[in-house]
Every structure is written in C-alpha cells, then in structure tokens.
C-alpha positions as CSV (number, residue, x, y, z in Angstrom):
1,M,223.6,-73.6,69.6
2,K,222.6,-77.1,68.4
3,Y,224.4,-79.1,65.8
4,S,223.3,-82.0,63.8
5,Y,224.7,-83.8,60.8
6,V,227.3,-82.6,58.3
7,F,226.8,-79.0,57.2
8,K,223.7,-78.4,59.3
9,R,223.5,-75.7,61.9
10,E,220.6,-74.1,63.7
11,K,219.8,-70.6,62.5
12,N,218.4,-68.0,65.0
13,E,215.9,-65.5,63.8
14,I,216.5,-61.9,64.9
15,S,214.2,-58.9,64.7
16,F,215.1,-55.7,62.9
17,N,215.4,-53.7,66.2
18,N,217.8,-56.3,67.6
19,L,219.8,-56.3,64.4
20,L,220.2,-52.5,64.0
21,I,222.4,-51.7,67.0
22,P,224.9,-54.5,66.4
23,E,225.0,-53.7,62.7
24,L,225.7,-50.0,63.5
25,G,228.3,-51.1,66.0
26,I,230.1,-53.2,63.3
27,I,230.1,-50.2,60.9
28,V,231.6,-47.9,63.6
29,F,234.1,-50.6,64.5
30,G,235.1,-50.8,60.8
31,V,235.5,-47.1,60.5
32,L,237.6,-46.7,63.6
33,L,239.8,-49.7,62.6
34,G,240.2,-48.2,59.2
35,I,241.4,-44.9,60.5
36,L,243.6,-46.5,63.1
37,S,245.2,-48.8,60.5
38,K,246.1,-45.8,58.3
39,L,247.6,-43.9,61.3
40,L,249.7,-46.9,62.1
41,D,251.0,-47.0,58.5
42,G,253.2,-44.0,59.3
43,P,257.1,-44.2,59.6
44,N,256.9,-43.2,63.3
45,F,255.4,-46.6,64.2
46,N,257.0,-50.0,64.3
47,P,256.7,-51.7,60.8
48,I,254.9,-54.7,62.4
49,F,251.7,-52.8,62.4
50,N,251.9,-52.0,58.7
51,D,253.1,-55.5,57.7
52,I,250.2,-57.2,59.5
53,G,247.6,-54.6,58.6
54,S,248.4,-54.4,54.9
55,N,247.9,-58.2,54.4
56,L,244.8,-60.4,54.3
57,G,245.4,-62.6,57.3
58,I,244.3,-60.3,60.2
59,W,241.2,-59.3,58.3
60,V,240.3,-62.9,57.4
61,F,240.7,-63.7,61.1
62,I,238.3,-60.9,62.2
63,A,235.8,-61.6,59.4
64,S,235.8,-65.3,60.4
65,F,234.7,-64.5,63.9
66,L,232.1,-62.0,62.7
67,A,230.7,-64.6,60.4
68,V,230.7,-67.7,62.7
69,Y,229.1,-65.8,65.6
70,S,226.3,-64.4,63.5
71,P,222.8,-65.8,64.1
72,S,222.5,-66.9,60.4
73,P,224.6,-67.2,57.2
74,K,222.7,-64.3,55.7
75,L,223.4,-62.0,58.6
76,A,227.0,-63.2,58.5
77,A,227.3,-62.0,55.0
78,L,225.7,-58.7,55.9
79,K,228.0,-58.1,58.9
80,V,231.2,-58.9,57.1
81,F,230.3,-56.8,54.1
82,S,229.4,-53.9,56.4
83,F,232.6,-54.2,58.3
84,F,234.8,-54.4,55.1
85,S,232.9,-51.6,53.4
86,A,233.2,-49.3,56.5
87,F,236.9,-50.2,56.9
88,I,237.9,-49.7,53.3
89,L,235.9,-46.5,53.0
90,A,237.4,-45.0,56.2
91,Y,241.0,-46.1,55.3
92,Y,241.1,-44.7,51.8
93,M,239.0,-41.6,52.5
94,Y,241.4,-40.7,55.3
95,S,244.3,-41.3,52.8
96,F,242.7,-39.1,50.1
97,L,241.2,-36.3,52.2
98,I,243.9,-35.9,54.9
99,L,247.1,-37.2,53.3
100,H,246.1,-36.5,49.7
101,I,247.2,-40.0,48.6
102,F,245.2,-42.1,46.2
103,F,246.1,-45.8,45.7
104,K,244.0,-46.8,42.6
105,R,245.4,-50.3,42.2
106,I,245.2,-51.2,45.8
107,I,241.7,-49.8,46.1
108,I,240.6,-52.0,43.3
109,I,242.1,-55.1,45.0
110,W,240.5,-54.4,48.3
111,G,237.2,-53.4,46.7
112,F,237.1,-56.7,44.9
113,A,237.8,-58.5,48.2
114,T,234.9,-56.5,49.8
115,I,232.6,-57.6,47.0
116,L,233.5,-61.2,47.6
117,S,233.3,-61.0,51.4
118,P,229.6,-61.7,51.7
119,M,229.8,-65.0,49.9
120,C,232.9,-66.0,51.9
121,A,231.2,-65.1,55.2
122,Y,228.0,-67.0,54.2
123,I,230.2,-70.1,53.7
124,M,232.3,-69.5,56.8
125,W,229.2,-69.4,59.0
126,Y,229.1,-73.2,58.6
127,A,232.6,-73.7,59.9
128,K,231.3,-74.3,63.4
129,C,229.4,-77.4,62.3
130,T,230.7,-80.9,62.6
131,G,231.7,-82.9,59.6
132,I,234.2,-82.9,56.7
133,L,233.0,-79.9,54.8
134,P,233.1,-77.5,57.8
135,T,236.6,-78.7,58.5
136,F,237.7,-77.8,55.0
137,I,236.1,-74.4,55.4
138,L,238.0,-73.8,58.6
139,A,241.2,-74.9,56.9
140,V,241.0,-71.9,54.5
141,P,241.6,-69.1,57.1
142,T,244.0,-71.4,58.9
143,T,246.1,-71.8,55.7
144,I,246.1,-68.1,55.0
145,L,247.5,-67.4,58.5
146,F,250.1,-70.1,58.2
147,F,251.2,-68.8,54.8
148,E,251.6,-65.2,55.9
149,C,253.4,-66.3,59.0
150,I,256.0,-68.2,56.9
151,Q,256.3,-65.2,54.6
152,Y,257.2,-62.9,57.4
153,M,259.5,-65.4,59.0
154,N,261.4,-65.6,55.7
155,A,261.3,-61.9,55.0
156,Y,263.2,-60.8,58.2
157,K,266.7,-62.2,57.8
158,P,269.4,-62.1,60.5
159,F,271.0,-59.0,58.9
160,H,267.6,-57.1,58.8
161,T,267.2,-54.2,61.2
162,Y,263.9,-55.6,62.4
163,F,265.0,-59.2,62.6
164,Y,263.5,-59.6,66.1
165,L,260.1,-59.0,64.6
166,R,260.0,-62.5,63.1
167,Y,259.4,-63.9,66.6
168,W,256.6,-61.4,67.1
169,F,255.0,-62.5,63.9
170,W,255.3,-66.1,64.9
171,G,253.7,-65.3,68.2
172,I,250.9,-63.2,66.8
173,Y,249.9,-65.6,64.0
174,S,250.2,-68.6,66.4
175,V,247.7,-66.9,68.7
176,M,245.3,-66.1,65.9
177,I,245.4,-69.7,64.6
178,C,244.9,-71.1,68.1
179,L,241.9,-68.8,68.7
180,L,240.3,-69.9,65.5
181,H,240.4,-73.5,66.6
182,V,239.6,-72.9,70.3
183,K,236.6,-70.7,69.5
184,I,235.4,-72.1,66.2
185,S,236.4,-75.7,66.0
186,C,235.8,-76.7,69.7
187,N,236.8,-80.2,68.7
188,I,240.3,-81.7,69.0
189,K,239.7,-84.3,66.2
190,K,238.3,-81.6,63.9
191,S,241.3,-79.3,64.6
192,I,243.8,-82.1,64.0
193,F,242.2,-83.0,60.6
194,C,242.0,-79.2,59.8
195,F,245.7,-78.8,60.5
196,F,246.4,-81.7,58.2
197,I,244.3,-80.2,55.4
198,S,246.0,-76.8,56.0
199,I,249.4,-78.3,55.7
200,L,248.5,-79.9,52.3
201,M,247.0,-76.6,51.1
202,L,250.0,-74.6,52.4
203,S,252.4,-77.0,50.6
204,V,250.6,-76.3,47.3
205,L,250.7,-72.6,47.9
206,L,254.4,-72.6,48.7
207,I,255.1,-74.7,45.6
208,V,253.1,-72.4,43.3
209,L,253.8,-69.0,44.7
210,L,257.3,-69.2,46.2
C-alpha cells in the first residue's frame, strides 16, 4: 500500500463477491473464538486463559489487526463489528443455553463495547499511516496492553498459588505489543515516539485508576 502525508492512506475498492467470503470467515472466527473462550473459563483450565480472555487487551489486539489490514476504514468498521457481534453472541448464548448462566451487567458492558467498535476500527485503520496522529492512534492499544500487563504483574504476588503466571503475562503481553509495532508501525522512529506517548498515557491511567 502507498502512503502520503499525515493521516492519508490509499483505500482499495473491493467487490461484494470478494467481500462476502472474508466477512463470513470473520463471523465464523468470532463464533469459534467465543465458544472456545467460554470453555476455557472453566475451573479445569489454567486461570491465565480466563484472565486474559476476560479483559479488553487481547480483543483490542485482534481488532487492531482486523482494522488495519482491511482495504478501507469502512470495511474495517464492518469487520470489527462483525467479529465482536459474533464473538459476544456465541459466548453468552453458550453461557445461557448450555450452562444456564446469564451475566446481565457484563453483557451490557460488552454490548456497549461492540457498539463502539466500528468507530474505533474506522479510526484504527489510519494507524498504519505516517505522521503524528497515526502515532497517537497506535499508542491507544499499546497503552491498553501495557496497563493490563502491569495489572497482572501486580496481582500475582509471591505468596499466590499462580505466582509463576506473572512471567507468562509479561511474555504474552510483550509479544502482543511487539507485534503491533512490527506489523503496524513498520517504522522505528514512529514506534519510539509511540512508546513515549504510551508511557505518558499509562502514567495518567495509573494515577487515576490505581
């Protein structure tokens, strides 16, 4: 893809026939991931799956790639909304129909996140551009991943049964952050500036929320 000045990126047109199969694939992917996430919530599995899957970071990571590698911002919005809709529907339908559990408050929260996801995906599509604004955009998912990683590192104290998981969290979140910058930023200067912005945003979050 070609890039020009700040906040400008070439949009690729795609026909309906070429759009249909990938869109169905994303919906199926969302459904399968929703069911798998619910299965891994059980007590028979290591809590690392539930901890990562029940928070926003991993889903922001996946949605960022779906958005950035879409042909246009409108298709990015469509893909991310389809993914989250399929994921949420499969997860909570499985909970309700199979396990007979209904989480009203959590459903409302994730439903609200799904409604906002198209707008976020539309903006995220521009993160692969050069310039200051795209760097700020990329800093948002980076900050979310940093914040969650710190939360988990602090949650698992030395006396905790699963203390060793803190190193797994550090590794998993580090890989996600690196992939964001290797595959989306593709620019060392942009990544350095993005990390600087993320540290500032993270500092504000830690002061306000912790």
